[in-house]
C-alpha positions in Angstrom: 15.9 -1.0 -7.3 16.4 2.7 -7.0 13.7 4.5 -5.2 11.6 6.8 -7.2 10.4 10.2 -5.9 7.1 10.1 -4.3 4.4 11.4 -6.6 0.7 11.3 -6.3 -0.9 7.9 -7.3 -1.9 7.8 -10.9 -5.7 7.7 -11.2 -7.0 5.2 -13.6 -10.5 4.8 -15.0 -12.5 2.3 -12.9 -14.0 -0.7 -14.9 -14.1 -4.5 -14.4 -10.6 -5.1 -15.8 -8.8 -2.2 -14.1 -8.0 -2.2 -10.4 -7.6 1.1 -8.7 -5.7 1.6 -5.4 -8.3 2.9 -3.1 -7.6 6.3 -1.2 -6.3 6.1 2.3 -9.0 5.4 4.8 -10.7 8.4 6.5 -10.9 6.5 9.7 -7.9 4.5 11.1 -9.1 2.2 13.8 -7.3 2.4 17.2 -6.6 -0.2 19.8 -9.5 0.9 21.8 -11.9 0.6 18.9 -12.2 4.4 18.3 -10.7 6.1 15.4 -7.3 7.7 15.7 -7.9 11.3 16.0 -4.5 13.1 16.3 -4.0 15.2 13.2 -0.2 14.6 13.1 -0.7 10.8 13.4 -3.4 10.9 10.6 -1.1 13.0 8.4 1.7 10.3 9.0 -0.6 7.5 8.3 -1.9 9.0 5.1 1.7 9.8 3.8 2.8 6.3 4.7 -0.2 4.8 2.9 0.5 6.8 -0.3 4.1 6.0 -0.3 3.6 2.2 0.2 0.9 2.2 -2.4 3.2 4.0 -5.0 6.2 1.7 -4.2 3.8 -1.4 -4.6 2.5 0.0 -7.9 5.9 0.7 -9.3 7.3 -2.8 -8.3 4.1 -4.4 -9.6 4.5 -2.7 -13.0 8.2 -3.4 -13.3 7.7 -7.1 -12.5 4.8 -7.4 -15.0 6.9 -5.7 -17.7 9.7 -8.1 -16.9 7.4 -11.1 -17.6 6.3 -12.1 -14.1 3.0 -13.8 -13.9 0.4 -11.3 -12.5 -1.5 -13.8 -10.3 1.7 -15.2 -8.9 3.0 -11.6 -8.2 -0.2 -10.7 -6.4 0.3 -13.7 -4.2 3.9 -12.9 -3.6 3.0 -9.3 -2.4 0.2 -10.7 -0.2 2.9 -13.0 1.3 5.1 -10.0 2.0 2.3 -8.3 3.8 1.4 -11.4 5.8 5.0 -11.7 6.9 5.3 -8.2 8.4 6.5 -8.3 12.0 4.6 -6.1 14.5 6.8 -3.8 16.6 4.6 -4.9 19.5 5.4 -8.6 19.2 8.3 -9.8 21.4 11.3 -10.5 19.2 
């Protein structure tokens, strides 16, 4: 699938039937329990969050429009996140 240019996430009205991707966290917890405070790190974390959210939204919409079951797709995407490998874990 071709990567689409980054764009701000579309804002949708909030009701019981419409999920809305939450904005990036204002505090990113560090390993020491304190919030990450470096402005550059916060900028990168926010940009990464926005990019990942947009890619997931695009992939989700594509799959639904191609006839994939929504509940199954949500589980598949959760499995992808659960399978992410930490760069701190020994390979």
